[in-house]
C-alpha positions in Angstrom: 14.4 -16.8 16.0 14.0 -19.9 18.2 15.7 -23.2 19.0 15.8 -26.0 21.7 12.3 -27.4 22.3 11.6 -29.0 25.7 8.6 -30.2 27.8 8.1 -28.5 31.2 5.5 -28.1 34.0 3.9 -24.7 33.9 3.5 -22.6 37.1 1.0 -19.7 36.4 1.9 -16.5 38.3 -0.7 -13.9 39.6 0.4 -10.2 39.4 4.1 -11.2 39.1 6.8 -11.8 36.5 10.2 -13.5 36.8 12.9 -12.4 34.4 16.1 -14.3 33.5 18.9 -14.0 36.1 16.3 -12.9 38.7 16.1 -14.8 42.0 12.8 -14.6 43.9 10.7 -16.4 46.6 7.2 -17.6 45.5 4.3 -18.9 47.6 2.4 -21.7 45.8 -1.0 -22.7 47.1 -3.2 -23.7 44.2 -3.6 -27.5 43.6 -2.5 -27.4 39.9 0.5 -25.3 40.8 1.6 -27.6 43.6 1.4 -30.7 41.3 3.4 -28.8 38.6 6.0 -28.0 41.2 6.2 -31.6 42.5 6.6 -32.9 39.0 9.5 -30.5 38.4 11.2 -31.5 41.6 11.1 -35.1 40.5 12.9 -34.2 37.3 15.7 -31.7 36.8 14.0 -29.1 39.0 13.3 -26.9 35.9 9.9 -25.2 35.6 8.2 -22.7 33.2 6.9 -19.5 34.8 4.3 -17.5 32.9 1.9 -14.7 34.1 -1.9 -14.8 34.1 -3.7 -12.2 32.1 -6.3 -11.7 34.8 -5.2 -11.7 38.4 -8.7 -12.4 39.8 -9.1 -15.8 38.0 -8.3 -18.7 40.4 -8.3 -21.5 37.8 -7.1 -20.0 34.5 -7.4 -21.8 31.1 -4.7 -21.7 28.4 -6.3 -18.6 26.9 -5.9 -16.7 30.2 -2.0 -17.3 30.3 0.6 -15.2 28.5 2.4 -17.3 25.8 5.9 -16.0 26.7 7.5 -16.5 30.1 10.7 -17.6 31.7 12.3 -21.0 32.1 13.5 -21.2 35.8 15.2 -23.6 38.1 13.9 -24.3 41.6 16.6 -23.7 44.1 14.8 -24.4 47.3 11.4 -25.6 48.5 9.7 -25.3 51.9 6.3 -26.5 53.0 4.5 -24.0 55.3 2.1 -25.0 58.1 -0.9 -23.6 56.3 -0.3 -26.0 53.3 1.3 -23.4 51.1 4.7 -24.2 49.6 7.4 -21.5 49.5 10.0 -21.9 46.7 13.1 -20.0 45.7 13.5 -19.8 41.9 16.1 -18.4 39.5 15.2 -17.3 36.0 17.3 -18.9 33.3 16.1 -17.8 29.8 13.0 -16.7 27.9 10.7 -19.3 26.5 7.5 -19.4 24.3 4.7 -21.9 24.8 4.3 -23.9 21.6 1.7 -26.4 22.8 -0.3 -27.4 25.9 0.2 -31.1 26.3 -1.9 -31.6 29.5 -4.4 -29.3 31.2 -6.4 -31.4 33.7 -4.3 -32.3 36.7 -1.5 -29.8 35.9 -0.3 -27.7 33.0 2.4 -29.5 30.9 3.6 -27.4 28.1 6.1 -27.7 25.2 8.5 -24.8 25.2 10.8 -23.2 22.6 13.7 -21.2 23.8 13.7 -17.6 22.6 17.2 -16.5 21.4 17.9 -12.8 22.0 18.8 -10.5 19.2 22.0 -8.6 19.7 23.2 -5.4 18.1 26.3 -3.4 17.7 28.6 -3.6 20.8 29.3 0.2 20.9 25.6 1.0 20.6 24.8 -1.5 23.4 27.5 0.1 25.6 26.0 3.6 25.0 22.5 2.3 25.8 23.8 0.6 29.0 25.4 3.9 30.2 22.2 5.8 29.5 20.1 3.1 31.4 22.4 3.2 34.4 22.2 7.0 34.5 18.4 7.0 34.4 18.3 4.2 37.0 20.7 6.2 39.3 18.4 9.2 39.1 15.4 7.0 39.8 17.0 5.5 42.9 17.7 9.1 44.2 14.0 10.0 43.9 12.6 6.6 45.0 12.8 5.5 48.6 12.1 1.8 47.8 15.6 1.0 46.3 18.7 1.2 48.4 22.2 2.3 47.2 23.7 -1.2 47.5 21.4 -2.3 44.8 22.6 0.5 42.6 26.2 -0.7 43.2 25.4 -4.3 42.3 23.6 -3.2 39.1 26.5 -1.0 38.1 28.9 -4.0 38.0 26.9 -5.9 35.4 28.6 -5.8 32.0 26.2 -7.7 29.8 23.4 -5.6 28.3 20.5 -8.1 28.4 21.4 -9.1 32.0 21.5 -5.5 33.0 18.1 -4.7 31.5 16.4 -7.7 33.1 17.9 -6.9 36.6 16.8 -3.2 36.3 13.3 -4.3 35.3 13.0 -6.5 38.4 13.6 -3.5 40.7 11.1 -1.2 39.1 7.4 -0.8 40.1 5.9 -1.1 36.7 2.5 -2.3 35.5 2.3 -6.1 34.7 1.4 -5.2 31.2 4.6 -3.1 30.7 6.8 -5.8 32.3 5.2 -8.5 30.0 6.0 -6.3 27.0 9.6 -6.0 28.1 9.8 -9.8 28.7 8.5 -10.5 25.2 11.0 -8.1 23.6 13.8 -10.4 22.3 15.7 -7.5 20.7 18.1 -6.2 23.5 18.5 -2.7 21.9 14.7 -2.2 21.7 14.2 -3.6 25.2 16.7 -1.1 26.7 15.2 1.9 24.8 11.7 1.0 26.0 13.0 0.6 29.5 14.7 4.0 29.5 11.4 5.6 28.4 9.5 3.8 31.2 12.0 4.9 33.9 11.8 8.5 32.7 8.0 8.4 33.0 8.2 6.8 36.5 10.7 9.4 37.6 8.3 12.2 36.5 5.5 10.6 38.5 7.7 10.3 41.6 8.8 14.0 41.3 5.1 15.0 41.1 4.3 12.8 44.2 7.1 14.5 46.0 5.8 18.0 45.2 2.3 17.0 46.3 3.7 15.5 49.5 5.6 18.7 50.2 2.4 20.8 49.7 0.5 18.5 52.1 3.3 18.8 54.6 3.3 22.6 54.4 -0.5 22.7 54.8 -0.3 20.4 57.8 2.4 22.6 59.3 0.2 25.7 58.8 -2.8 23.9 60.4 -0.7 22.8 63.3 0.6 26.4 63.8 -3.0 27.7 63.8 -4.0 25.0 66.2 -1.1 25.9 68.5 -2.0 29.6 68.4 -5.7 29.0 69.1 -4.8 26.8 72.1 -2.6 29.6 73.3 -5.5 32.1 72.8 -7.8 29.8 74.8 -5.3 29.6 77.6 -5.1 33.4 77.7 -8.9 33.8 77.6 -9.1 31.3 80.5 -6.6 33.3 82.6 -8.7 36.4 81.8 -11.9 34.7 82.9 -13.2 34.4 79.3 -13.4 30.6 79.2 -16.5 30.4 77.0 -15.6 33.5 75.0 -15.7 34.0 71.2 -13.1 31.3 70.4 -15.3 28.6 71.7 -18.3 29.9 69.7 -16.1 30.1 66.6 -15.0 26.5 67.0 -18.7 25.4 67.3 -19.6 27.3 64.1 -16.6 25.9 62.3 -17.6 22.4 63.2 -21.2 23.1 61.9 -19.8 24.5 58.7 -17.6 21.4 58.1 -20.6 19.1 58.8 -23.1 21.0 56.6 -21.7 19.4 53.3 -21.8 22.8 51.5 -20.4 23.1 47.9 -16.8 24.1 47.9 -17.6 27.7 46.7 -20.0 28.2 49.6 -17.6 26.6 52.0 -14.9 29.0 51.1 -17.2 32.0 51.6 -18.4 30.6 55.0 -14.8 30.1 56.3 -13.8 33.5 55.0 -16.7 35.1 56.9 -15.9 33.0 60.0 -12.4 34.4 59.9 -13.8 37.9 59.7 -16.2 37.1 62.6 -13.3 35.9 64.7 -11.4 39.2 64.2 -14.3 41.6 64.7 -14.9 42.7 68.3 -17.9 41.1 70.0 -19.4 44.5 70.7 -19.3 45.6 67.1 -22.7 45.7 65.2 -21.0 43.9 62.3 -20.3 40.9 64.5 -24.1 40.0 64.9 -24.6 40.6 61.1 -21.9 38.1 60.2 -23.1 35.6 62.9 -26.7 35.7 61.5 -25.3 35.2 58.0 -23.3 32.2 59.0 -26.3 30.7 60.9 -28.3 30.9 57.6 -25.6 29.3 55.6 -25.3 26.4 58.0 -29.1 26.0 58.4 -29.8 25.8 54.6 -30.0 22.3 53.0 -27.2 22.0 50.4 -27.2 18.3 49.6 -29.9 16.6 51.8 -32.6 14.9 49.7 -35.6 12.7 50.2 -35.8 9.7 47.9 -38.7 10.0 45.4 -41.2 7.1 45.4 -43.3 7.9 42.3 -45.8 5.0 42.1 -48.9 6.0 40.2 -51.2 3.5 42.0 -50.0 4.6 45.4 -50.3 8.3 44.4 -53.8 7.7 43.1 -54.8 6.0 46.3 -53.5 8.9 48.4 -55.3 11.5 46.2 -58.6 9.5 46.6 -58.1 9.3 50.4 -57.6 13.0 50.7 -60.1 14.3 48.1 -63.5 13.3 46.8 -64.3 13.9 43.2 -61.9 16.2 41.2 -61.3 13.4 38.7 -59.8 15.6 36.0 -57.6 17.4 38.4 -56.3 14.0 39.8 -55.8 12.7 36.3 -53.6 15.7 35.4 -51.6 15.4 38.6 -51.0 11.7 37.9 -50.0 12.4 34.3 -47.5 15.0 35.7 -46.0 12.5 38.2 -45.8 9.8 35.4 -43.8 12.1 33.2 -41.5 12.9 36.1 -40.9 9.2 36.7 -40.1 8.5 33.0 -37.8 11.5 32.6 -36.3 11.2 36.1 -36.3 15.0 36.1 -38.4 17.5 37.9 -38.0 20.1 35.2 -41.2 20.9 33.5 -44.3 23.1 33.8 -45.0 24.6 37.2 -48.5 23.5 38.4 -50.9 26.3 39.3 -54.1 25.1 40.9 -56.8 27.7 40.3 -60.2 27.8 42.1 -62.4 29.5 44.6 -61.6 29.4 48.4 -62.3 26.2 50.2 -62.1 23.8 47.3 -58.9 22.0 48.5 -56.1 23.7 46.6 -53.6 23.7 49.5 -54.5 20.2 50.7 -54.1 18.9 47.1 -50.5 20.2 47.1 -49.9 18.4 50.5 -51.3 15.2 49.0 -48.8 15.5 46.1 -46.0 15.8 48.6 -47.2 12.8 50.5 -47.7 10.7 47.3 -44.1 11.1 46.2 -42.5 11.1 49.7 -41.3 14.7 49.7 -41.2 17.3 52.5 -43.9 20.0 52.2 -43.4 23.7 52.7 -45.7 26.6 52.2 -45.1 30.3 51.5 -48.0 32.7 51.5 -47.6 35.4 48.9 -50.9 37.3 49.6 -50.3 41.0 50.1 -46.6 41.0 49.2 -45.6 44.2 47.6 -41.8 44.3 48.1 -39.5 42.5 45.8 -37.1 41.9 48.7 -39.8 39.5 50.2 -38.8 37.1 47.3 -35.2 37.9 46.7 -34.2 38.9 50.3 -32.6 42.1 51.6 -29.0 43.1 51.1 -26.9 42.6 54.3 -26.0 46.3 54.3 -29.6 47.0 55.7 -30.4 46.8 59.3 -32.6 43.8 60.0 -31.8 42.2 56.7 -33.0 38.6 56.1 -33.4 36.2 53.2 -36.6 36.1 51.0 -39.5 33.8 51.4 -38.0 31.2 49.0 -34.8 30.8 51.0 -36.8 30.9 54.2 -39.0 28.1 52.9 -36.0 26.0 51.9 -34.6 26.3 55.4 -38.0 25.0 56.8 -38.1 22.2 54.3 -34.6 20.9 55.3 -34.2 19.2 52.0 -33.2 20.4 48.5 -36.2 18.7 46.8 -39.4 19.6 48.7 -42.8 20.3 47.3 -43.0 24.1 47.7 -46.4 25.6 47.7 -46.6 29.2 46.6 -50.0 30.1 48.1 -52.2 32.9 46.7 -49.9 33.8 43.9 -52.6 36.0 42.4 -52.6 38.3 45.5 -49.2 39.8 44.9 -49.1 43.5 44.3 -46.4 46.1 43.5 -45.4 49.6 44.4 -42.3 51.8 44.5 -40.4 49.1 46.4 -40.5 46.8 43.3 -42.5 44.1 41.6 -42.4 40.8 43.4 -44.1 39.0 40.5 -41.1 39.8 38.4 -38.8 38.3 41.0 -40.9 35.2 40.9 -40.1 34.7 37.2 -36.6 33.5 38.1 -37.9 31.2 40.8 -40.4 29.5 38.4 -38.3 29.2 35.3 -36.7 25.7 35.1 -33.9 27.2 32.9 -32.9 29.8 35.6 -33.8 28.5 39.0 -30.7 26.2 39.1 -28.8 29.4 40.0 -31.3 31.4 42.0 -29.8 34.5 43.5 -30.9 35.8 46.9 -29.6 39.2 47.9 -29.0 38.2 51.5 -27.2 34.9 50.7 -25.4 36.5 47.7 -24.2 33.1 46.5 -26.4 31.2 44.0 -28.8 28.5 45.4 -30.0 25.5 43.4 -33.8 25.3 43.2 -33.9 23.0 40.2 -34.9 19.9 42.3 -37.9 21.7 43.9 -41.4 20.8 42.8 -43.2 24.2 42.8 -47.0 24.2 43.1 -48.9 27.5 43.0 -52.5 28.3 44.0 -54.7 31.2 42.9 -58.3 32.2 43.2 -58.5 34.3 40.0 -56.3 33.8 36.9 -56.8 37.3 35.6 -54.9 38.7 38.5 -51.7 36.8 37.6 -49.3 38.8 35.4 -48.9 37.4 31.9 -45.2 36.5 32.0 -45.6 34.7 35.3 -48.7 32.9 34.0 -46.7 31.8 31.0 -44.4 29.7 33.2 -47.2 27.8 34.8 -49.7 25.1 33.7 -53.2 25.7 35.1 -55.3 23.1 36.8 -58.8 24.4 37.4 -61.0 23.4 40.3 -64.4 25.1 39.7 -66.2 24.0 42.8 -68.3 21.1 44.1 -71.8 19.9 43.4 -74.3 19.3 46.2 -73.8 15.5 45.9 -70.0 15.9 46.0 -70.3 18.2 49.1 -72.5 15.5 50.7 -69.8 12.9 50.2 -67.0 15.2 51.4 -69.0 16.0 54.5 -69.6 12.4 55.3 -66.2 10.9 54.4 -63.9 13.7 55.5 -65.3 16.7 57.3 -67.6 15.0 59.9 -64.9 12.6 61.1 -62.3 15.4 61.3 -64.6 17.7 63.4 -65.8 14.8 65.7 -62.1 14.3 66.6 -61.3 18.0 67.0 -64.4 18.4 69.3 -63.7 15.4 71.5 -66.6 13.3 70.2 -66.6 9.6 69.1 -68.2 8.3 66.0 -71.2 7.1 67.9 -71.9 10.3 69.7 -73.2 12.2 66.7 -75.2 11.0 63.7 -76.1 13.4 61.0 -78.6 12.0 58.5 -78.1 12.5 54.7 -81.2 14.7 54.3 -80.1 16.9 57.2 -76.6 17.3 55.6 -78.2 18.2 52.3 -80.4 20.8 54.0 -77.2 22.1 55.8 -75.5 22.4 52.4 -78.4 24.1 50.7 -79.7 26.5 53.4 -76.8 27.3 55.7 -74.0 27.7 53.1 -73.6 29.3 49.7 -70.1 28.7 48.4 -68.1 26.9 45.7 -65.9 25.1 48.3 -66.5 23.4 51.6 -64.9 25.8 54.2 -68.2 27.2 55.3 -69.7 23.7 55.4 -66.9 22.6 57.7 -67.7 25.5 60.0 -71.3 24.6 60.2 -70.5 20.9 60.9 -68.1 22.2 63.6 -71.1 24.1 65.1 -73.2 20.9 65.1 -70.4 19.1 66.9 -70.1 21.8 69.6 -73.9 21.7 70.1 -73.8 17.9 70.3 -70.9 18.1 72.8 -72.9 20.5 75.0 -76.0 18.3 74.9 -74.0 15.1 75.7 -72.2 16.8 78.7 -75.2 18.8 80.1 -78.0 16.4 79.5 -76.0 13.2 80.0 -76.9 11.8 76.6 -74.8 9.3 74.7 -75.9 10.1 71.2 -77.3 13.1 69.3 -79.2 12.5 66.0 -79.5 15.4 63.6 -82.5 15.4 61.2 -84.2 18.0 59.0 -86.7 18.6 61.8 -84.3 19.4 64.6 -81.4 21.1 62.6 -83.0 24.5 63.0 -83.2 24.0 66.8 -79.4 23.4 66.8 -78.2 26.0 64.2 -81.1 28.5 64.1 -83.1 29.6 61.2 -81.9 28.9 57.6 -79.5 31.6 56.4 -80.1 31.1 52.7 -83.2 30.2 50.6 -82.5 27.1 48.5 -83.2 27.9 44.9 -82.9 31.6 44.0 -85.1 31.4 40.9 -88.2 33.5 40.9 -91.4 31.7 41.9 -93.2 33.2 38.9 -92.4 34.5 35.5 -91.4 38.2 36.0 -91.5 41.2 33.7 -88.3 43.3 33.7 -86.3 40.8 35.7 -83.8 38.3 34.2 -81.4 35.9 35.8 -77.8 36.0 34.8 -74.8 33.8 35.7 -71.7 35.4 37.1 -68.1 34.2 37.8 -66.5 35.5 40.9 -63.3 34.6 42.8 -65.5 32.5 45.2 -66.8 30.5 42.2 -70.0 30.9 40.3 -73.1 32.9 41.4 -76.4 33.9 40.0 -77.2 37.6 39.2 -80.7 39.0 39.2 -81.0 42.0 36.9 -84.0 44.3 37.3 -85.3 47.0 34.8 -87.9 49.6 35.5 -89.2 52.4 33.2 -91.3 55.4 34.0 -92.3 58.7 32.2 -89.3 60.9 31.5 -86.8 62.1 28.9 -84.8 58.9 28.1 -82.4 59.0 30.9 -80.6 55.7 31.6 -79.7 55.0 35.2 -77.4 52.2 36.3 -77.0 51.1 40.0 -75.6 48.2 41.9 -71.9 49.2 42.1 -71.2 48.2 38.5 -67.8 48.3 36.8 -67.0 50.2 33.6 -67.2 47.1 31.5 -70.7 46.2 32.8 -71.9 49.7 32.3 -70.7 49.6 28.7 -72.6 46.3 28.2 -75.8 48.0 29.4 -75.2 50.9 26.9 -74.6 48.4 24.1 -77.8 46.5 25.0 -79.8 49.8 25.2 -78.5 50.9 21.7 -79.3 47.5 20.1 -82.9 47.7 21.4 -83.3 51.2 20.1 -82.1 50.0 16.6 -84.5 47.0 16.7 -87.5 48.5 18.6 -90.0 47.9 15.7 -89.1 44.2 15.3 -89.2 43.8 19.1 -92.7 45.4 19.3 -91.4 48.3 21.4 -92.5 51.9 21.1 -89.7 53.5 18.8 -89.8 56.7 20.8 -89.4 55.0 24.2 -86.0 56.7 24.7 -87.7 60.1 24.5 -90.7 59.4 26.7 -89.3 57.1 29.4 -86.5 57.1 31.9 -85.0 53.6 32.4 -83.4 52.3 35.5 -81.2 49.1 35.5 -80.4 47.8 38.9 -78.4 44.7 40.0 -79.3 43.7 43.6 -76.7 43.3 46.4 -75.6 46.8 45.6 -72.7 46.7 48.1 -71.0 44.0 46.1 -68.8 45.2 43.2 -69.7 43.7 39.8 -68.0 43.8 36.5 -67.5 41.9 33.3 -69.1 41.7 29.8 -71.0 38.3 30.3 -74.1 40.0 31.7 -74.7 41.7 28.3 -77.5 39.4 27.1 -79.1 39.3 30.5 -79.4 43.1 30.7 -80.7 43.2 27.1 -83.4 40.5 27.9 -84.5 42.4 31.0 -84.7 45.6 29.0 -86.8 44.0 26.2 -89.0 42.4 28.9 -89.7 45.7 30.7 -90.3 47.7 27.5 -92.4 45.1 25.7 -94.3 43.8 28.7 -93.3 40.2 28.0 -92.3 38.1 31.1 -89.0 36.3 31.4 -89.2 32.5 32.1 -88.4 31.9 35.8 -86.4 28.7 35.1 -84.0 30.3 32.6 -80.5 31.6 33.4 -78.2 33.1 30.8 -74.7 34.3 30.2 -73.0 36.0 27.1 -71.5 39.2 25.8 -73.6 41.3 23.4 -72.5 43.5 20.5 -74.2 46.5 18.9 -75.4 44.1 16.1 -76.9 41.7 18.6 -74.3 39.0 18.2 -73.6 36.9 21.3 -69.9 36.4 22.1 -68.3 33.7 24.2 -67.5 34.0 27.9 -65.3 32.3 30.5 -66.1 30.3 33.6 -69.0 28.3 32.2 -68.3 25.4 34.5 -68.5 27.6 37.6 -71.6 29.4 36.3 -73.4 26.1 35.6 -72.7 24.9 39.1 -74.2 28.0 40.6 -77.2 27.7 38.3 -77.7 24.1 39.4 -77.4 25.1 43.1 -80.0 27.8 42.6 -82.5 25.5 40.9 -82.3 26.8 37.3 -83.0 24.1 34.7 -82.3 25.9 31.4 -79.1 27.9 30.6 -78.7 30.0 27.5 -75.0 30.1 26.5 -73.0 31.4 23.5 -72.6 28.8 20.7 -68.8 29.1 20.9 -68.9 27.9 24.5 -70.4 24.5 23.5 -67.0 22.9 23.8 -66.9 23.8 27.5 -70.0 21.8 28.4 -67.9 18.6 28.7 -66.0 20.2 31.6 -69.2 20.3 33.7 -69.8 17.3 36.0 -72.1 14.7 34.6 -74.5 14.9 37.5 -75.0 18.6 36.8 -75.2 18.2 33.0 -78.0 15.7 33.4 -80.2 18.2 35.3 -79.6 21.2 33.0 -80.7 22.0 29.5 -78.2 24.0 27.5 -79.4 26.3 24.7 -76.7 27.5 22.4 -77.2 30.8 20.7 -75.2 33.3 18.5 -77.7 36.2 18.3 -79.9 38.0 20.8 -83.0 37.2 18.7 -82.5 33.5 19.7 -82.0 34.5 23.3 -85.3 36.4 23.4 -87.1 33.5 21.7 -86.1 31.1 24.4 -86.1 33.4 27.4 -89.3 35.4 27.0 -92.9 34.2 27.4 -95.2 34.7 24.4 -94.5 36.0 20.9 -92.7 39.3 20.0 -95.6 40.3 17.7 -98.1 40.3 20.5 -99.1 43.8 21.6 -97.7 45.3 24.8 
């Protein structure tokens, strides 16, 4: 219901509302507002006041101004020195904007007066009394309204006037005040106001309670501070100026600065209180102190910012390692997934390979590539579960396990953590450390890793774990299941040559005090060094030999006053002595009773010469060379197969009754085991018994069955590298291993001929000289 339409200047208000009968000072500074005010002053000094919907808007449009406001009269106007105008206004009645007439220079609006809706007199009286009662209780709780205001409000007899005046004294949200301003029905307005006052009173009561709690807490803190100061004074008088109290204060400060989680903070402060009460001479005092030192030293929130950039990571991997293309590709894939998922959860990388191939340095490169701290824990020889989980503090000399110790060294919660030699862990009556490692390496569990010493859980979920191993078979199955294997088989001669030139030589020159021009090692001399002074899958022995060369050169430069030493194939023996190994282990001629097998060891691949001799006897089979049970069983299987096929192989059927047979594998001091020498022993036996020679350029690997079938083997890549190093040109492999040929470096594949077989007859056809039907 409306009446009385007039045109007025509009003054938009920011964060403020003016109600009818309300007198208030306003500061006007915006250009449009000043012009609207000046226009009002030139007329009957009446202006329309309406609130902006958004306080932050400096120049609102009509859409940004509430449609209902208050018609007010300007009582007083004063220009301030800063250009702002201060005005005193009094609200007259509610009005609603019907139309905006002008918007450019100032807001001129057409206003309709809003007529209030009145109800029953008795009902209004009851509501007024209820409102005054609520307001009186609010005043008692609130400290912002004085009792004089309450007295003034109590004298108001008109319901609408009372509601508007009470609203003006409340700290309500602008939205709630606007809703009350728009409510023309007096009864509904008072009911809504009573509800808002009740809610505000509850909030004030809650604030008061919180304030009282804070006050009590502060009083307790002040009391403790006072007592501590008194204790310090007493200690000072007793000559204990730097006693335990000073130490406790230092520890407390460290605890507060360590940013521990709240649950850990509570434990630390509780232990600190115990430490303060325990006598200094007590054994428990040092136990608690060590525990607190560990809690303070551990990183709880410190992190390094990951910078996973694939190109940058690729560059760093290439700088630190030559070759290993598939390994680098797998690492880059792993980092790419981490970047996309923004989560480190995923398979734990386990880098497997012989010693000296760069497993540890590869983990360091990963850390450098993603800008993380690097920490290493060696697990070789660990037999006690407490080495992983820590000792309980009830034991003398207790300390955390290797994982927590590593986190302390890392100083961040997200390092690259290298678990070195994970295949060398053992177990005994003290527990199984590999089982304890299951929790560490399980992404679903390691967010709450429990160390017996720390007792409280520690979050390892942000740690990037990288493990290294020499031999996969030594890793327990459940532990292996949590890891993804990255295999490094070894390096070819060409790769070793590049590694020596680009990495090892420069490093050793620096370590031995030489400059780049002091020592020159020619490529053919390096190749001879690799072939005849080292025999390994990695490059550790090669680095030692290069270090020897550098030391020899340093001695010549110092003693003979030379500026440069050049190492060639002719003078390398003068510097390093006679060659240690003979390049190419293949026989110089085709031999009867001798076959070359390929073996896989923890140090990479190697060739295995198997010799067979027979002499008059009663069929006794002798096996020597420190063979394992599996290898002995392979020899028995080969022997039985040859007996069953002696006629087809042109062998005397009664040889097992008239001859004793001796199978020997040279380097008898070295333990050997595994089924992959089966076809090699069978070939050597057939050669010895039939008198047919074995081709000198052929190497072989494969397991044999009693029916002569050739079964697949493992480690083909490593075995092929060893064959290539030894000068073998033809390799006989099981047909089911054909898929593994692609893993062998291209430079090696080009020099080798692979013959794929599935039966011993095929092996003999390609390995032996001559035809099986020729007489012995």
